[in-house]
C-alpha angles and dihedrals in degrees: 000000000000125000095262092054092049094048091049091054092049090051093046090054092044089060095059110047114170131182127242115313091357095085093122099136091041092052092050091048089056094045093051090050093048093047092077093070124086119254092234088067105032133033119195131195132169132223118189102307093336132091135223115202120182120193107205120238123224095230106003124199097160143007125245117206131209123187126206120177120221114195133099133211136254092252127129106236117239101177123118093233118143084216097055122160112291090201107081113230095018134091144169090244097151100052100255088136087061091045094055094044092052091050091051091049090052092046093053091048090059094044087056095038109037121209132193101257132059116257117204121195117205112205096194127199128207101027091144089050160014084008126257104185102078097046093043090052090051092052122113091245091055091048089050094048099026111165122232090215132011138199139182141171138217124204116245116205090193095063128074121248110271095036125110122188131190141129138212113259125009112021106154132028134249107260137192133181117235127208122172124181122196125194123190135142125297130207149133115331088228093060108047092153088071094054143060103229113215095191089062090044094050092049091052090049093054091048092050091051089064089072094059100074093035097047110019106038123075108258089226090057126062134234138162130197113189124179102198099175138027123183127183145145131013109242140005098260099046120081108235117256093186139034136178128201122196123190150127139253123213126185136165094219136043089230093059091048089056092046094049092051091049091053092045090054093047092050092047089052088053090051090053090054097039096047101032092239142124122244137188130193127209119182092194114188120010124198125204118231118264105243111181118219105254102221098039091049095051089047091050093049091049091048094050093047095047105029104038138046093245132093129235118207120196103232134192123259116270136215090234118125123227128169090213080090089082090057097050087045089065102026128041108252150105146231129218140190119251117208112236100160110223130164088223125057137229116304091018119133090230100048108145112173120196108258093211086076090072092072091045092057095044093050095045096045095042090056094045095046090047089052092051094042092054097047 
């Protein structure tokens, strides 16, 4: 495919962002695109709102997997694109429109230029939540077409176009959602002594959480607790009977994740006693760390540096969460950052990745996958 075709696909997908397991239009767009190819070259199966597409090898001894996530985010777009989201309140603000376009470009390359091994493309729903990688990998189709190795990329607005960054070993953190509900006793704002104010309780809870990372996590380890949303009360002159806190936990080790949760639970119990209220905790979706296969990652980095015109930087691990971690936990593989140079970062309403990065990824990964498929 030429540049214009690729850019058109990216823009088509950008217009129709959908959240996890609601990617109906996105799935249909992919299926309509894949329908043009003959069955003797490409096999297609669906799973929920996801898609499996296997390009047949000429003399297969293994299967190489490539994952592209599909979902958007509940963000109101603020770009000046003429192809803005047509779904109010939703946006491809994490680059999954790029990810799918790149996967389609690689797929077309191998339909037109066959290699020995099978290549299976996993168009995965619900990466942003509630998590699609683990159940997709456990599906019957995945078991039938299970890759022997797997790879994926994520756009990086901070890196210039033409740059790839990754590292052997730990790349992305363990992550867990966090939801806490508090229930006290509401009442008139003029009579606080007759109530149990859950706005005050929730504020105290957030303040106490700040001690967990600073005083309970090994300083040589890393952890983050972020409360991104608090809701409580109904109007200015009524003391709030209920409050809800929503956040996320990120750690570089499983041990620290367990420790952070233990401390959260202990502090919440203290809030129940201190503020005469009831509390419940829900950890929601949990994502396994992305731990790149050492040998495959080193081989990939060497290949890109020596066999392509692009550069690979060895980066530091990040507190980013990615449910691709479940896939590399079961299948040898790796993930890398793709430079797309944007003034605004991931999950920002004004994210505008440079579309020339699409061809960089397709060329680099087509060469690398061909190298692996003909080994």
